C-alpha positions in Angstrom: 0.0 0.0 0.0 1.2 3.5 -0.9 -0.8 6.4 0.4 -0.9 7.9 -3.1 -3.3 5.0 -3.9 -6.0 7.1 -2.2 -5.6 9.7 -4.9 -5.3 7.2 -7.8 -8.5 5.4 -6.9 -10.5 8.6 -7.0 -8.9 9.6 -10.3 -10.3 6.5 -11.8 -13.7 6.9 -10.1 -14.3 10.7 -10.5 -11.6 12.2 -12.8 -13.4 15.5 -13.5 -14.7 16.1 -10.0 -13.1 19.1 -8.2 -10.5 17.9 -5.8 -9.0 21.1 -4.3 -10.3 24.6 -4.4 -7.8 27.2 -3.1 -8.4 30.9 -3.5 -9.1 31.4 -7.2 -7.8 28.0 -8.3 -9.5 24.7 -8.6 -8.0 21.4 -9.7 -10.0 18.3 -10.6 -8.8 14.9 -9.5 -7.4 14.3 -13.0 -5.5 17.6 -12.9 -4.3 17.1 -9.4 -2.8 13.7 -10.2 -1.2 15.1 -13.4 0.6 17.8 -11.3 1.6 15.1 -8.8 3.1 13.0 -11.6 5.0 16.0 -13.1 6.5 16.9 -9.8 7.3 13.2 -9.1 9.5 13.1 -12.2 11.1 16.4 -11.3 12.0 15.2 -7.8 13.6 12.1 -9.2 15.6 14.1 -11.7 16.7 16.5 -8.9 18.1 13.5 -7.0 15.5 12.5 -4.5 15.5 8.7 -3.9 13.1 6.3 -2.2 13.6 6.4 1.6 15.0 9.9 1.6 13.5 12.1 4.4 12.1 15.3 3.0 11.1 18.3 5.2 7.9 20.0 4.0 7.6 23.4 5.5 4.8 25.5 3.9 1.4 26.9 4.6 -1.7 25.2 3.2 -1.9 25.5 -0.5 -2.5 23.4 -3.7 1.3 23.1 -3.9 1.4 21.5 -0.4 -1.0 18.8 -1.5 0.8 18.2 -4.8 4.2 17.9 -2.9 2.7 15.5 -0.3 1.4 13.0 -2.8 4.5 13.4 -5.1 6.8 12.5 -2.2 4.6 9.4 -1.6 4.8 8.3 -5.2 8.6 8.5 -5.3 8.8 6.5 -2.1 10.3 9.3 0.1 9.4 10.0 3.7 7.6 13.2 4.4 8.5 15.3 7.5 5.8 18.1 7.8 6.9 21.0 9.9 5.1 24.1 11.1 6.3 26.9 8.8 6.2 29.3 11.8 8.9 27.5 13.7 12.0 29.4 14.6 15.6 28.3 14.5 15.7 27.0 18.0 12.7 24.8 17.4 14.0 23.5 14.1 17.6 22.5 15.0 16.8 19.2 16.7 14.1 18.2 14.2 16.4 18.8 11.2 19.3 17.0 12.8 17.5 14.1 14.4 15.4 13.2 11.4 18.5 12.7 9.1 16.6 14.6 6.4 18.1 14.7 3.0 15.8 17.2 1.3 13.9 20.4 2.2 10.9 22.0 0.4 9.7 25.4 1.7 8.0 28.6 0.9 9.9 31.8 0.0 8.2 33.8 2.9 9.4 31.3 5.5 13.0 30.5 4.7 15.0 32.6 7.2 15.0 30.2 10.1 15.3 26.9 8.2 18.1 28.3 6.0 20.0 29.3 9.1 19.7 25.7 10.5 20.7 24.1 7.2 24.0 26.0 7.0 25.3 23.5 9.5 23.7 20.5 7.8 25.4 19.7 4.5 23.5 16.4 4.3 20.4 18.4 3.3 21.7 19.0 -0.1 18.4 19.0 -2.0 16.8 22.3 -1.2 13.7 23.5 -3.0 11.5 26.5 -2.4 8.2 27.8 -3.9 8.3 31.4 -5.3 12.1 31.8 -5.4 14.6 32.3 -8.3 17.9 30.3 -8.3 20.2 31.4 -5.5 21.2 30.5 -2.0 21.5 26.9 -3.1 17.7 26.7 -3.6 15.9 25.1 -6.6 12.7 26.9 -7.7 9.8 24.5 -7.2 8.2 25.5 -10.5 11.3 24.2 -12.3 10.5 20.6 -11.3 7.2 20.4 -13.3 8.7 20.0 -16.8 8.1 16.4 -17.6 4.4 15.9 -18.4 3.8 12.1 -18.5 2.4 9.5 -16.1 4.5 8.4 -13.2 4.5 4.9 -11.8 4.5 5.0 -7.9 7.3 3.3 -6.1 6.1 0.1 -4.6 6.3 0.7 -0.9 5.5 -2.0 1.7 2.7 -1.5 4.3 5.3 -1.1 7.1 7.5 1.4 5.2 7.6 4.7 7.0 5.6 7.4 5.2 5.7 10.3 7.6 7.8 11.3 10.6 5.9 13.8 12.7 7.6 15.4 15.7 5.7 15.6 19.0 7.0 16.6 22.4 6.3 15.1 25.8 6.7 17.1 28.9 10.4 16.3 29.2 13.2 16.1 26.8 13.5 17.0 23.1 10.7 16.4 20.5 10.3 12.8 19.4 9.6 11.8 15.8 6.6 9.5 15.5 7.2 7.1 12.5 3.9 6.5 10.8 3.7 3.9 8.0 1.8 4.0 4.7 -0.6 1.4 6.2 -1.0 3.4 9.5 -2.1 6.6 7.7 -4.0 5.0 4.8 -6.0 2.8 7.1 -6.8 5.6 9.5 -8.0 7.9 6.7 -10.2 5.2 5.1 -11.6 4.1 8.5 -12.7 7.6 9.5 -14.0 8.2 6.0 -16.1 5.0 6.0 -17.5 5.8 9.4 -19.4 8.8 8.1 -22.2 9.1 5.6 -21.1 11.5 2.9 -22.5 12.7 -0.4 -20.3 13.0 -3.6 -21.2 16.8 -3.7 -20.0 17.5 -0.2 -17.4 20.2 0.3 -15.0 19.7 3.1 -13.6 22.9 4.7 -9.9 22.8 5.1 -9.0 25.2 7.8 -6.8 22.8 9.8 -3.0 23.1 9.0 -1.9 20.3 6.8 1.4 20.0 8.7 -0.6 18.7 11.6 -1.6 15.0 11.6 -5.3 15.9 12.2 -5.5 17.9 9.0 -3.6 15.4 7.0 -5.8 12.4 7.9 -9.3 13.8 8.6 -9.3 16.6 6.0 -6.9 15.7 3.2 -6.5 11.9 3.0 -10.0 11.0 4.0 -11.5 13.5 1.5 -9.2 12.4 -1.3 -10.1 8.8 -0.7 -13.8 9.6 -0.8 -13.4 11.8 -3.9 -14.8 14.9 -2.2 -13.9 18.6 -2.8 -11.6 20.3 -0.3 -12.1 24.0 0.0 -8.7 25.0 1.4 -7.4 28.1 3.2 -3.9 29.0 4.3 -5.2 29.8 7.8 -8.5 30.1 9.6 -10.5 33.3 9.3 -13.9 33.2 11.0 -15.5 35.7 8.6 -14.3 33.8 5.5 -15.4 30.4 6.9 -18.9 31.7 7.9 -19.3 33.1 4.4 -18.3 29.7 2.9 -20.8 27.9 5.2 -23.5 30.1 3.8 -22.4 29.6 0.2 -21.9 25.8 0.0 -25.1 23.7 -0.3 -23.6 20.7 1.4 -20.5 20.9 3.5 -18.5 19.2 6.3 -16.4 21.1 8.9 -13.6 19.2 10.7 -11.9 21.5 13.2 -10.6 22.2 16.7 -12.8 23.7 19.5 -11.4 27.2 19.0 -12.9 27.3 15.4 -16.3 26.3 16.7 -16.1 28.8 19.5 -15.2 31.7 17.3 -18.0 30.8 14.8 -20.5 30.8 17.7 -19.2 34.3 18.8 -19.4 35.6 15.2 -22.9 34.1 14.7 -24.1 36.1 17.8 -23.5 39.3 15.9 -24.0 38.0 12.4 -26.4 35.0 12.3 -25.8 32.8 9.3 -28.3 33.4 6.5 -28.2 29.7 5.8 -26.0 26.8 6.8 -25.4 23.7 4.7 -23.3 21.9 7.3 -24.3 18.2 7.1 -22.1 17.4 10.1 -19.0 18.5 12.0 -16.1 16.7 13.7 -14.2 18.2 16.6 -10.8 17.0 17.8 -7.5 18.3 19.0 -8.7 19.3 22.5 -11.8 18.9 24.6 -14.8 20.8 23.3 -16.8 22.6 26.0 -20.3 21.3 26.2 -21.8 24.8 26.1 -19.9 25.6 22.9 -21.1 22.4 21.3 -24.7 23.1 22.3 -24.6 26.7 21.0 -23.0 25.8 17.7 -25.4 23.0 17.0 -28.3 25.4 17.7 -27.0 28.3 15.6 -25.9 26.2 12.6 -28.5 23.4 12.8 -26.0 20.6 12.6 -24.4 17.9 14.7 -20.8 17.9 16.1 -19.2 14.5 16.5 -16.4 14.8 19.1 -13.4 12.5 18.8 -10.0 11.9 20.2 -6.6 11.1 18.7 -2.9 11.6 19.0 0.0 11.8 16.6 1.2 8.3 17.6 -2.2 6.9 16.4 -2.3 8.5 13.0 -4.2 10.2 14.8 -7.9 9.1 15.3 -8.7 6.3 17.6 -11.9 7.2 19.4 -15.0 9.1 18.1 -18.7 9.5 18.7 -20.3 7.1 16.2 -21.9 8.8 13.2 -25.6 8.7 12.9 -26.2 7.9 16.6 -27.0 10.4 19.4 -23.9 11.9 20.6 -23.0 12.2 24.3 -21.8 15.8 25.0 -18.6 15.8 26.9 -17.6 12.3 25.7 -15.0 11.5 23.0 -17.1 8.5 22.1 -16.1 4.9 21.3 -13.1 3.2 19.8 -13.3 3.5 16.0 -13.3 0.2 13.9 -10.1 -1.7 14.4 -9.2 0.0 17.6 -9.5 -1.1 21.2 -9.3 1.1 24.3 -8.9 0.4 28.0 -8.8 2.5 31.2 -6.1 1.1 33.5 -4.3 1.7 36.8 -0.6 2.1 37.3 -0.2 -1.7 37.0 -2.0 -1.7 33.6 -5.0 -3.4 35.2 -8.5 -2.4 34.1 -10.3 -0.1 36.5 -14.1 -0.5 37.2 -16.6 1.4 35.1 -16.8 5.0 36.1 -13.4 5.1 37.8 -10.5 7.2 36.5 -7.4 5.7 35.1 -5.0 6.1 32.2 -6.4 5.6 28.7 -4.5 3.1 26.6 -5.2 2.1 23.0 -4.2 -0.3 20.3 -5.1 -0.6 16.6 -3.8 -0.3 13.0 -3.0 3.4 13.3 -0.4 3.0 16.1 3.0 4.2 15.0 5.9 1.8 14.4 7.9 3.8 17.0 9.8 7.0 17.7 12.6 7.7 15.3 16.0 7.0 17.0 14.4 6.5 20.4 13.9 2.8 21.2 13.7 3.4 24.9 10.9 6.1 24.6 9.1 3.7 22.2 9.3 0.9 24.7 8.0 3.2 27.5 5.0 4.3 25.4 4.0 1.0 23.7 3.9 -1.8 26.3 2.6 -5.2 25.5 1.1 -3.9 22.3 -0.8 -1.1 24.0 0.0 2.6 23.5 -0.1 4.5 26.7 -1.6 8.0 26.0 -0.8 9.7 29.3 -4.4 10.9 29.5 -6.7 10.2 32.4 -10.2 9.1 31.5 -13.2 7.1 32.6 -15.8 4.9 30.8 -19.6 5.0 31.4 -21.9 2.0 31.6 -22.1 1.6 27.8 -18.4 2.2 27.1 -18.4 5.8 26.1 -15.1 7.4 27.1 -14.6 10.8 28.9 -11.3 12.5 29.2 -10.8 13.8 32.8 -7.3 15.3 32.8 -3.8 14.8 31.4 -0.9 13.2 33.1 1.3 15.3 31.1 1.5 19.1 31.6 0.9 19.8 27.9 -1.2 22.8 27.1 -3.5 22.7 24.2 -4.0 26.3 23.0 -6.6 26.6 20.2 -5.8 23.0 19.1 -2.0 23.6 19.1 0.2 21.8 21.5 2.4 24.0 23.8 4.9 22.2 25.9 5.6 24.1 29.2 9.2 22.9 29.6 10.2 24.4 26.3 8.9 27.8 27.4 10.4 27.4 30.9 13.8 26.7 29.4 13.7 30.0 27.4 12.6 31.9 30.5 15.4 30.4 32.6 17.8 31.7 29.9 16.9 35.3 30.8 19.5 36.7 33.1 17.0 38.2 35.5 14.8 35.0 36.0 15.3 32.9 39.1 12.4 30.5 38.8 9.7 29.9 36.2 6.7 27.7 35.8 4.4 27.6 32.7 0.9 26.3 33.0 -2.3 26.3 31.0 -5.2 28.3 32.4 -8.8 28.1 31.2 -9.7 30.4 28.3 -13.3 30.6 26.9 -12.0 31.0 23.3 -8.9 28.9 23.0 -9.6 26.3 25.6 -6.4 27.0 27.4 -4.1 30.0 27.5 -0.4 29.9 28.2 0.6 31.5 31.5 4.0 32.0 33.0 4.7 32.5 36.7 8.1 34.0 37.2 10.3 34.9 40.2 13.0 37.5 39.4 16.3 38.4 40.9 16.0 40.7 43.9 15.9 44.3 42.8 15.2 43.4 39.1 13.1 45.9 37.1 12.2 43.5 34.4 8.6 43.8 33.4 6.1 41.1 32.3 6.0 42.7 28.9 9.7 42.3 28.5 9.6 38.7 29.4 6.7 38.1 27.1 8.6 39.7 24.2 11.8 37.7 25.1 9.9 34.4 24.6 7.9 35.6 21.6 11.1 36.2 19.7 12.2 32.6 20.0 9.1 30.5 19.4 6.1 30.2 17.1 3.4 32.9 17.7 0.9 30.6 19.4 3.4 29.4 22.1 4.5 32.5 24.0 2.8 33.2 27.3 0.1 35.9 26.9 0.0 36.2 30.7 3.1 36.6 32.8 2.7 36.9 36.5 5.6 38.1 38.7 5.8 36.3 42.1 8.1 36.4 45.1 8.4 32.6 45.1 6.8 29.6 43.5 5.1 27.0 45.6 7.1 23.9 46.2 6.7 20.5 47.8 8.9 18.8 50.3 11.5 17.8 47.7 11.7 21.3 46.3 9.7 20.5 43.2 7.5 23.3 42.0 3.9 22.5 42.5 2.1 23.5 39.3 -1.2 22.3 40.6 -1.0 24.9 43.4 -0.1 27.5 40.9 -3.1 26.7 38.7 -5.6 26.8 41.5 -4.0 29.8 43.1 -4.2 32.0 40.0 
């Protein structure tokens, strides 16, 4: 199985049907596949080989989609990276992955180019919208050969994507997802839902994120639906699209639903052709779910996933009454258990760690056998999330073992921000926590103790972090304190900070 088969099957079934609509451009399935084939030839001629890891660092666009499936056809390994990442965030990912190639966008080259100066192994560097120079090949130069391309015959267990995800400690880990992992997950979630050939799927999720790749891109391509794609989410634009399209599907994170609800308060939709919606990436507040369904006359099916599962493993079953606040039931092929610290099942209604197994579970973390062994034990992936089951098996997330903050569907890892704060000469202690936010779900807050007599302001600290990380990560709230609460061993008690705010 090669994941590009999802595209090829739809080309045979519905060649003239619109596949991607982006701004003022629309490509049919036949046209999309033709562009993928042209680029596949170009990548081979440029020197890319099966098994080479290629960094893909661009905003959502038709080109992103073309590159993605072209890399699959040539048998390369895609490494999607957030195009907003700075140098400090990129260095480990670029080095650890052993990447051989890079494809980026002209507006986001400064930081990756700085990193690649010290990495001669990345000797194939391609960018959209550039002329020759700085060792970069213009992307449009690779579309010269216009003939069919025969996909490389990958095996089911061949790695297709390496997607880096951090825990609460240590450096980011690259989850290795196979062609079978991601193809199976896309087909499973697609087959779970009742769709119509004329449905339009709104693509507001970033494609560098596993959620966008599987639930929006791959599932829609497999079904032969039209994806209306945006480079980023704008509530006004999305609301207009919801009014325009006769039959549509919205797959998003809670922040998107929340902002549409707020917008609809002042500008009620004239009409809404939303057949159904899917929410994931973070817990969806029940009140937001209720208000959205009321204003847009649709149903939201909440689900759960993680990068290591490709990502979807649990979801409220389509066509059945949803249980607000629940992430639902394991999807076909997956199993889920709630266990104690000895990996023993806990009684119904009691809280324990959620563990899962199924065809989407990664083959492991790249270069990290110990971390892999700690996460996947006896065939079960330990999520680190605390949950409970009700009497009919519906699962409810209670809390996270990890300290990870989910801000608007994006993961923010406190230790990363704390390390930056500790590098400030005036900072003595720092703790970063997530605090409730009605729009984003969680907001990033930093509690900082400064050197005695320091005149450093919260705004200066905020700016200090902002300069070194992607825009969604820096703490919007910085609180100066005399001392942080600690336990008997001297460990900072984040729980006391959260409830004391």
